[in-house]
Every structure is written in structure tokens, then in C-alpha cells.
MARTOR-830022 format. One line per 5 residues: number of its first residue (from 1); their letters; for each residue x, y, z of N, C-alpha, C. Coordinates in nm, 3 decimals. Each point is the difference from the previous one (the first is absolute). Example, Ala and Ser with C-alpha at 12.3 -4.5 7.8 and 13.67 -1.06 7.14 Angstrom:
1 = AS = 1.319 -0.569 0.780 -0.089 0.119 0.000 0.090 0.120 0.000 | -0.035 0.105 -0.072 0.082 0.119 0.006 -0.077 0.109 0.073
end
This chain:
1 = XXXXX = 0.083 -0.119 0.000 -0.083 0.119 0.000 0.087 0.125 0.000 | -0.038 0.099 -0.081 0.075 0.125 -0.008 -0.025 0.085 0.123 | 0.106 0.064 0.045 -0.010 0.091 0.113 0.054 0.136 -0.043 | -0.091 0.093 -0.020 0.038 0.133 -0.045 -0.039 0.103 0.106 | 0.098 0.077 0.042 -0.025 0.106 0.097 0.008 0.133 -0.076
6 = XXXXX = -0.115 0.059 -0.026 -0.008 0.123 -0.079 -0.044 0.113 0.092 | 0.089 0.096 0.020 -0.031 0.116 0.082 -0.038 0.115 -0.091 | -0.108 0.069 0.034 -0.042 0.116 -0.079 0.009 0.123 0.088 | 0.073 0.098 -0.048 0.016 0.126 0.072 -0.062 0.112 -0.082 | -0.088 0.077 0.064 -0.058 0.117 -0.066 0.058 0.123 0.068
11 = XXXXX = 0.092 0.067 -0.068 0.067 0.117 0.054 -0.062 0.129 -0.052 | -0.116 -0.009 -0.060 -0.065 0.119 -0.055 -0.067 0.079 0.110 | -0.004 0.132 -0.014 -0.072 0.080 0.100 -0.147 -0.038 0.001 | -0.063 0.013 0.115 -0.140 -0.037 0.016 -0.087 0.073 -0.102 | 0.035 0.124 -0.032 -0.082 0.081 -0.091 0.026 -0.031 -0.148
16 = XXXXX = 0.084 -0.098 -0.029 0.029 -0.035 -0.138 -0.128 -0.042 -0.072 | -0.018 0.051 -0.120 -0.120 -0.030 -0.078 0.026 -0.106 -0.106 | 0.118 -0.059 0.001 0.034 -0.100 -0.101 -0.085 -0.126 0.019 | -0.039 -0.057 -0.114 -0.072 -0.128 0.002 0.100 -0.111 0.024 | -0.024 -0.078 0.106 0.093 -0.105 0.038 -0.069 -0.137 -0.007
21 = XXXXX = 0.078 -0.102 -0.031 -0.056 -0.136 0.005 -0.016 -0.042 0.146 | -0.083 -0.098 0.024 -0.014 -0.056 0.134 0.122 -0.088 0.031 | 0.023 -0.024 0.127 0.108 -0.091 0.038 -0.022 -0.138 -0.060 | -0.127 -0.042 -0.007 -0.032 -0.131 -0.057 0.039 -0.007 -0.148 | -0.026 0.109 -0.074 0.039 0.003 -0.141 0.152 -0.010 -0.014
26 = XXXXX = 0.072 0.080 0.077 0.147 -0.002 -0.007 0.051 -0.140 0.031 | -0.050 -0.061 0.105 0.044 -0.134 0.037 -0.029 -0.100 -0.112 | -0.116 0.010 -0.062 -0.034 -0.095 -0.108 0.095 0.017 -0.119 | 0.037 0.124 -0.032 0.093 0.023 -0.111 0.139 -0.056 0.032 | 0.046 0.025 0.123 0.132 -0.051 0.041 -0.002 -0.153 0.000
31 = XXXXX = -0.106 -0.059 0.055 -0.011 -0.147 0.005 0.004 -0.060 -0.140 | -0.060 0.068 -0.097 0.002 -0.051 -0.139 0.143 -0.003 -0.055 | 0.081 0.096 0.039 0.141 0.003 -0.043 0.078 -0.111 0.071 | -0.031 -0.022 0.126 0.076 -0.093 0.083 -0.054 -0.143 -0.004 | -0.086 -0.031 -0.095 -0.069 -0.129 -0.007 0.096 -0.119 0.008
36 = XXXXX = 0.118 0.012 -0.058 0.097 -0.111 0.000 0.106 0.013 0.109 | -0.013 0.100 0.083 0.100 0.027 0.104 -0.051 -0.057 0.133 | 0.077 -0.090 0.060 -0.041 -0.063 0.125 -0.018 0.102 0.111 | 0.107 0.063 0.041 -0.002 0.097 0.108 0.048 0.135 -0.051 | -0.067 0.105 0.042 0.040 0.133 -0.043 -0.050 0.103 0.100
41 = XXXXX = 0.082 0.101 0.019 -0.036 0.111 0.087 0.036 0.128 -0.072 | -0.097 0.092 -0.008 0.025 0.127 -0.066 -0.094 0.107 0.051 | 0.035 0.124 -0.030 -0.083 0.114 0.039 -0.039 0.077 -0.125 | -0.128 0.038 -0.006 -0.050 0.092 -0.101 -0.029 0.130 0.073 | 0.064 0.108 -0.042 -0.014 0.129 0.068 -0.061 0.101 -0.097
46 = XXXXX = -0.113 0.057 0.039 -0.065 0.104 -0.079 0.042 0.134 0.057 | 0.049 0.088 -0.087 0.057 0.124 0.051 -0.034 0.119 -0.089 | 0.054 0.115 0.037 -0.025 0.124 -0.073 0.121 0.037 -0.085 | -0.014 0.108 -0.077 0.108 0.041 -0.091 0.126 0.041 0.074 | -0.013 0.063 0.114 0.118 0.044 0.075 0.090 -0.119 0.034
51 = XXXXX = -0.058 -0.106 0.053 0.080 -0.117 0.037 0.056 -0.071 -0.123 | -0.079 -0.014 -0.105 0.049 -0.072 -0.118 0.111 0.079 -0.069 | -0.011 0.133 0.001 0.107 0.083 -0.059 0.128 -0.020 0.080 | -0.009 0.002 0.133 0.119 -0.019 0.083 0.064 -0.136 -0.024 | -0.081 -0.104 -0.008 0.052 -0.135 -0.025 0.061 -0.011 -0.140
56 = XXXXX = -0.068 0.058 -0.098 0.048 -0.005 -0.138 0.133 0.074 -0.013 | 0.014 0.110 0.071 0.125 0.076 -0.003 0.110 -0.078 0.071 | -0.031 -0.053 0.116 0.100 -0.071 0.079 0.048 -0.128 -0.067 | -0.091 -0.076 -0.061 0.037 -0.132 -0.051 0.018 -0.007 -0.151 | -0.055 0.097 -0.073 0.010 -0.004 -0.146 0.058 0.129 -0.058
61 = XXXXX = 0.033 0.094 0.087 0.058 0.128 -0.040 -0.091 0.076 -0.097 | -0.132 -0.013 0.021 -0.097 0.070 -0.084 -0.090 0.084 0.091 | 0.005 0.129 -0.017 -0.074 0.093 0.085 -0.139 0.027 -0.057 | -0.081 -0.105 -0.003 -0.136 0.013 -0.054 -0.086 -0.113 0.056 | -0.131 0.019 -0.003 -0.086 -0.108 0.048 -0.002 -0.115 -0.100
66 = XXXXX = -0.032 -0.118 0.049 -0.016 -0.118 -0.084 -0.116 -0.082 0.055 | -0.049 -0.094 -0.077 -0.117 -0.076 0.043 0.034 -0.108 0.103 | 0.106 -0.075 -0.024 0.033 -0.113 0.089 0.151 -0.018 0.010 | 0.045 -0.031 0.119 0.140 -0.035 0.024 0.001 -0.132 0.076 | 0.089 -0.089 -0.040 0.015 -0.129 0.069 0.137 -0.007 0.063
71 = XXXXX = 0.002 -0.051 0.121 0.124 -0.013 0.076 0.016 -0.146 0.042 | 0.062 -0.080 -0.087 0.020 -0.142 0.035 0.089 -0.012 0.124 | -0.032 -0.095 0.087 0.082 -0.025 0.118 0.138 -0.047 -0.047 | 0.102 0.053 0.060 0.137 -0.035 -0.037 0.062 -0.077 0.116 | -0.043 -0.126 0.014 0.045 -0.082 0.111 0.096 -0.108 -0.049
76 = XXXXX = 0.095 -0.035 0.083 0.088 -0.112 -0.037 -0.083 -0.127 -0.019 | 0.027 -0.075 -0.106 -0.081 -0.118 -0.032 0.004 -0.105 0.110 | 0.108 -0.005 0.076 0.009 -0.100 0.106 -0.100 0.023 0.114 | -0.057 0.121 0.007 -0.103 0.026 0.101 -0.131 -0.073 -0.033 | -0.024 -0.022 -0.128 -0.118 -0.074 -0.046 -0.130 0.052 0.063
81 = XXXXX = -0.019 0.132 -0.005 -0.121 0.063 0.052 -0.096 0.031 -0.114 | -0.131 0.001 0.027 -0.098 0.023 -0.107 -0.021 0.147 -0.035 | 0.079 0.091 0.058 -0.019 0.143 -0.022 0.032 0.038 -0.144 | -0.102 0.049 -0.073 0.019 0.042 -0.139 0.040 0.146 -0.010 | -0.062 0.087 0.084 0.033 0.142 -0.005 -0.124 0.086 0.010
86 = XXXXX = 0.010 0.122 -0.052 -0.106 0.099 0.010 -0.035 0.056 -0.138 | -0.128 0.030 -0.017 -0.049 0.069 -0.119 -0.065 0.129 0.049 | 0.044 0.113 -0.055 -0.054 0.131 0.038 -0.072 0.057 -0.121 | -0.127 0.037 0.020 -0.083 0.049 -0.111 -0.055 0.137 0.035 | 0.013 0.093 -0.092 -0.048 0.136 0.020 -0.144 0.011 -0.052
91 = XXXXX = -0.093 0.022 0.092 -0.143 0.003 -0.033 -0.035 0.108 -0.102 | 0.053 0.121 0.017 -0.039 0.108 -0.092 0.055 -0.023 -0.140 | 0.119 -0.059 -0.011 0.056 -0.029 -0.133 -0.083 -0.109 -0.068 | -0.038 -0.103 0.074 -0.084 -0.107 -0.056 -0.131 0.060 -0.050 | -0.059 0.087 0.079 -0.127 0.061 -0.040 0.016 0.087 -0.126
96 = XXXXX = 0.104 0.083 -0.004 0.024 0.086 -0.117 0.025 -0.084 -0.125 | 0.083 -0.103 0.014 0.031 -0.085 -0.116 -0.124 -0.072 -0.051 | -0.084 -0.046 0.091 -0.120 -0.072 -0.044 -0.090 0.092 -0.082 | -0.012 0.125 0.041 -0.079 0.097 -0.077 0.064 0.027 -0.136 | 0.132 0.021 -0.001 0.072 0.028 -0.125 -0.009 -0.118 -0.097
101 = XXXXX = 0.000 -0.122 0.054 0.003 -0.120 -0.084 -0.139 -0.057 -0.026 | -0.103 0.064 0.052 -0.136 -0.043 -0.028 -0.036 -0.135 0.059 | 0.046 -0.028 0.121 -0.032 -0.127 0.065 -0.050 0.027 0.141 | -0.064 -0.097 0.059 -0.051 0.020 0.136 0.115 0.008 0.099 | -0.022 0.076 0.105 0.102 0.015 0.104 0.032 -0.135 0.061
106 = XXXXX = -0.101 -0.080 0.026 0.022 -0.130 0.065 0.080 -0.095 -0.091 | -0.027 0.000 -0.129 0.078 -0.088 -0.089 0.146 0.044 -0.005 | 0.024 0.132 0.009 0.138 0.049 0.000 0.068 -0.035 0.133 | -0.075 0.008 0.110 0.055 -0.044 0.129 0.040 -0.147 -0.009 | -0.087 -0.082 -0.056 0.030 -0.143 -0.013 0.130 -0.018 -0.078
111 = XXXXX = 0.013 0.074 -0.110 0.120 -0.010 -0.082 0.124 0.040 0.081 | -0.006 0.108 0.075 0.116 0.047 0.075 0.038 -0.098 0.111 | -0.099 -0.057 0.069 0.027 -0.098 0.105 0.064 -0.124 -0.061 | -0.055 -0.049 -0.109 0.054 -0.119 -0.068 0.139 0.029 -0.054 | 0.017 0.115 -0.064 0.130 0.038 -0.057 0.107 0.006 0.110
116 = XXXXX = -0.033 0.070 0.108 0.096 0.014 0.109 0.034 -0.132 0.066 | -0.099 -0.086 0.017 0.024 -0.131 0.061 0.085 -0.088 -0.091 | -0.024 0.006 -0.130 0.084 -0.076 -0.093 0.146 0.044 0.008 | 0.023 0.131 0.019 0.139 0.048 0.019 0.063 -0.068 0.122 | -0.077 -0.018 0.107 0.055 -0.065 0.119 0.038 -0.145 -0.027
121 = XXXXX = -0.065 -0.061 -0.099 0.031 -0.139 -0.037 0.113 -0.008 -0.102 | 0.056 0.115 -0.039 0.113 0.000 -0.092 -0.033 0.035 -0.143 | -0.127 0.023 -0.030 -0.036 0.042 -0.136 0.046 0.144 -0.020 | 0.037 0.032 -0.124 0.043 0.137 -0.030 -0.031 0.031 -0.145 | 0.027 0.123 -0.039 -0.027 0.044 -0.137 0.116 0.083 -0.053
126 = XXXXX = 0.122 -0.048 0.030 0.120 0.072 -0.040 0.031 -0.017 -0.148 | -0.044 -0.112 -0.059 0.017 -0.019 -0.143 -0.131 -0.056 -0.056 | -0.008 -0.011 -0.132 -0.125 -0.037 -0.065 -0.047 -0.141 0.039 | 0.093 -0.094 0.011 -0.038 -0.138 0.036 -0.059 -0.003 0.140 | 0.068 0.064 0.096 -0.051 0.007 0.138 -0.134 0.073 0.005
131 = XXXXX = -0.009 0.110 -0.071 -0.124 0.080 -0.001 -0.116 -0.082 -0.054 | 0.023 -0.073 -0.109 -0.107 -0.083 -0.058 -0.046 -0.108 0.096 | 0.095 -0.062 0.070 -0.034 -0.105 0.096 -0.080 0.059 0.117 | 0.045 0.114 0.051 -0.069 0.061 0.113 -0.139 0.048 -0.040 | -0.011 0.065 -0.115 -0.130 0.049 -0.047 -0.097 -0.115 -0.024
136 = XXXXX = 0.047 -0.111 -0.056 -0.087 -0.115 -0.024 -0.054 -0.053 0.133 | 0.085 -0.005 0.101 -0.043 -0.047 0.133 -0.103 0.097 0.058 | 0.024 0.130 -0.012 -0.093 0.100 0.050 -0.136 -0.014 -0.069 | 0.002 -0.011 -0.131 -0.124 -0.012 -0.080 -0.078 -0.124 0.042 | 0.071 -0.111 0.019 -0.062 -0.126 0.040 -0.067 0.013 0.138
141 = XXXXX = 0.069 0.060 0.095 -0.055 0.014 0.135 -0.115 0.100 0.001 | 0.016 0.112 -0.068 -0.108 0.100 -0.006 -0.127 -0.060 -0.061 | 0.016 -0.084 -0.100 -0.116 -0.063 -0.066 -0.079 -0.087 0.098 | 0.067 -0.059 0.098 -0.068 -0.082 0.101 -0.102 0.082 0.078 | 0.021 0.131 0.005 -0.089 0.090 0.074 -0.093 0.077 -0.094
146 = XXXXX = 0.004 -0.034 -0.128 -0.086 0.065 -0.097 0.052 0.133 -0.052 | 0.128 0.028 0.024 0.060 0.125 -0.048 0.069 -0.023 -0.134 | -0.015 0.094 -0.089 0.057 -0.014 -0.134 0.149 0.032 -0.001 | 0.063 -0.029 -0.111 0.143 0.023 -0.020 0.030 0.150 0.019 | 0.077 0.035 0.103 0.027 0.141 0.026 0.091 0.064 -0.104
151 = XXXXX = 0.074 -0.081 -0.071 0.091 0.054 -0.100 -0.072 0.040 -0.128 | -0.110 -0.066 -0.032 -0.082 0.039 -0.114 -0.074 0.129 0.032 | -0.050 0.011 0.122 -0.076 0.119 0.039 0.086 0.126 -0.005 | 0.130 -0.015 0.021 0.087 0.118 0.001 0.017 0.059 -0.139 | -0.042 -0.071 -0.103 0.012 0.050 -0.137 -0.120 0.084 -0.043
156 = X = -0.096 0.019 0.089 -0.122 0.075 -0.035 0.034 0.143 -0.034
end
């Protein structure tokens, strides 16, 4: 039996008007990514532009907001711990992008959670082969929830 410990942190101010997924939705999206993973522990953190800009600057040397950042756990393999890492998602960027791309906010949230979690599993998009593999996995998982291919929608 799979044992997944998924922590959800909402760091948004109480007065935030952003549309957010429920914890149950987030957990279901993460579980779909981790379907073949026995044990896993990770955090999904919903945050604002100020925090995501600071993280993006500190870790990627980019002084701008971004939709999602993944921080894979960097543990020695001999520890054999199930800790995958953290995924940080900026609510206002997700909302703005969903409007710009003509898709529902919740489907874009699903995409960002799935995308970020796949990064924790080692998927990446540094070259075309890796990008195609990662996108195919994202499309497959999103389809399980009735969401369409997010890469086709971006061409609207």
C-alpha cells in the first residue's frame, strides 16, 4: 500500500481573492502523479507574488514572479527517506495565466500541481526529449480529471 504524506500550506493573506483549489483536489492531483511511488512526502505551498519573486531571485536569479517552483529534496541516498521536496505555487500568477490562456483557474491549478510534483520525481524540460516526455505525462494525468491538453490551449 502506498503511503503519501502531502502537506498543504496556504500562505496567502486572508483577504486574498484568488480562486484556490480545495485541499482534497490538490491531494488527488498529487496522488495521481505518485501512483507508482510507494512512499512519498512533499509539501504544496500556495503563496503570493512577493514570496515567489524572492524565491525565484534567490534560487533562479530571476527577479520576477513565476507560476510554480519545485525544490527537490537533496538528501544523501543512503538515508533512504521518502522526502521528495516542496512545490511552491503563486496563486495570482496562476489566476492571471488562466485568464490569458483561456482556461479555467482550477484546470491551471491542476496543471501547476502536477507539473511541480513531476519535477520532484526528476522530470524536467531542459531539452525537447525531456519536455515531450514530461508534457505527455502531464497531459495523461490531467485527462484523468477531465482537463484538456494545456499546451494546445496556450495556442489560442
